[in-house]
C-alpha positions in Angstrom: 71.7 82.2 171.0 74.3 79.4 170.9 77.9 80.3 170.8 78.4 79.1 167.3 76.8 82.2 165.8 78.0 84.7 168.4 80.7 87.2 167.4 82.4 86.9 170.7 82.3 83.1 170.9 86.0 82.6 169.9 88.1 85.4 171.5 91.7 84.3 171.8 95.3 85.6 172.0 96.6 83.7 168.9 96.0 84.9 165.3 92.5 84.1 164.0 93.8 84.1 160.4 96.3 82.1 158.5 97.6 82.0 154.9 96.7 79.1 152.7 99.9 77.5 151.6 98.4 76.9 148.1 96.7 80.2 147.2 98.5 82.5 149.7 95.2 84.2 150.9 94.2 84.6 154.5 91.4 82.6 156.1 89.8 82.3 159.4 90.7 79.7 162.0 88.7 76.5 162.5 88.7 73.9 165.3 90.2 70.4 165.0 86.7 69.3 166.2 85.2 70.7 163.1 87.7 69.0 160.8 87.2 65.7 162.6 83.5 65.8 161.8 84.1 66.3 158.0 87.2 64.3 157.2 86.6 60.8 155.6 88.7 58.8 158.0 89.0 60.8 161.2 90.5 57.9 163.0 93.4 57.9 160.6 94.0 61.7 160.7 96.7 62.9 163.1 96.6 66.7 163.5 100.1 68.1 163.3 99.5 71.8 163.6 98.8 74.0 166.6 96.1 75.9 164.7 94.0 75.1 161.6 92.2 77.3 159.1 89.3 76.9 156.6 90.0 77.8 152.9 86.7 78.8 151.3 88.1 79.7 147.8 86.2 77.9 145.2 89.3 77.6 142.9 91.5 76.0 145.6 91.5 72.2 146.4 92.5 72.9 150.0 89.7 72.6 152.5 91.8 73.0 155.7 95.4 73.9 156.4 97.5 74.2 159.5 100.0 76.7 160.7 102.6 74.1 159.9 101.6 74.2 156.2 99.9 70.8 156.4 96.7 70.6 154.2 93.5 68.6 154.1 92.1 68.6 150.6 88.5 68.6 149.5 88.9 65.1 148.2 89.8 63.9 151.8 86.4 65.1 153.1 83.1 63.2 153.3 81.2 66.5 153.1 81.0 68.6 150.0 81.7 72.2 150.8 78.9 74.3 149.5 80.8 77.6 149.4 83.5 76.0 147.3 81.0 74.4 144.9 78.1 75.8 142.9 75.8 72.8 142.2 72.1 73.3 143.2 72.2 70.3 145.6 75.2 71.7 147.5 74.3 72.8 151.0 74.0 76.4 152.2 73.0 75.3 155.8 74.4 72.1 157.1 72.5 72.1 160.4 69.1 71.8 158.7 70.1 70.5 155.3 69.1 73.5 153.2 70.5 73.4 149.7 70.8 76.1 147.1 67.9 74.5 145.3 65.8 74.5 148.5 66.4 78.2 148.9 65.8 79.0 145.3 62.5 77.2 145.5 61.5 78.6 148.8 63.4 81.7 150.2 61.6 81.2 153.5 64.2 78.5 154.3 66.5 81.3 155.3 63.9 82.7 157.7 63.6 79.2 159.2 67.4 78.9 159.7 67.5 82.4 161.2 64.8 81.5 163.7 66.5 78.2 164.6 69.8 80.0 165.1 68.2 82.5 167.4 66.8 79.6 169.5 70.3 78.1 169.7 69.2 75.0 167.8 72.1 75.2 165.3 75.2 73.1 165.4 77.4 75.2 163.1 80.7 74.4 164.8 80.5 70.7 163.8 77.9 70.6 161.1 79.3 73.4 158.8 82.7 72.6 157.3 83.7 76.3 158.0 82.9 75.9 161.7 80.8 79.1 161.5 77.3 80.2 161.0 75.9 79.6 157.5 73.7 82.7 157.3 76.3 84.7 155.4 76.4 82.0 152.7 72.8 82.4 151.7 72.3 84.5 148.5 70.8 87.9 149.1 68.3 87.2 146.3 66.4 84.0 145.4 66.8 84.8 141.7 69.5 82.8 139.8 72.7 84.9 139.6 71.7 86.9 142.7 74.3 88.5 145.0 75.7 86.4 147.7 75.2 87.5 151.3 
C-alpha cells in the first residue's frame, strides 16, 4: 500500500495538529506540496509558516492555515473541497474522481477505491485537498442522509 494511506506514513517530532485562527478548532497537518497542488496560483503563493494544517469544517472559509496564523481561503483554491461542501457533484475521492452522486448511484465505487488504495494506485497526498486518504469521507450508507464514515 502506498504511504498516503498508511497510518505510520507521517511520524514526526513536531505537533501534527494546529488550531484554526478563525474557528479555534484543531486540525491535522498537511504538506506544502498538497497546498501547492490545489491553490489557484501556486507560482504566486509564498509559504510563510513552518507547518500548515487543513481545516475541514464546512462552516469555515479557511482551507489551510499556518502555524504563523496565515490562511488560505477556499476561494483561493482551484479545487472544491468535498468535505466542506455538500453538492452531489463534489468529490469524495479525488484520485479517481468519485463524486457523492457517483457513490449514491453505485456504492461499488467505494469498493473500487479501496482496491486501488490497496494496490498503491492512489495519489492522496497531492490529489486530495486534505492530503490524506479519502476512504473516511465516504458515507456509511448510500441512502440520502446516511451517516458519514
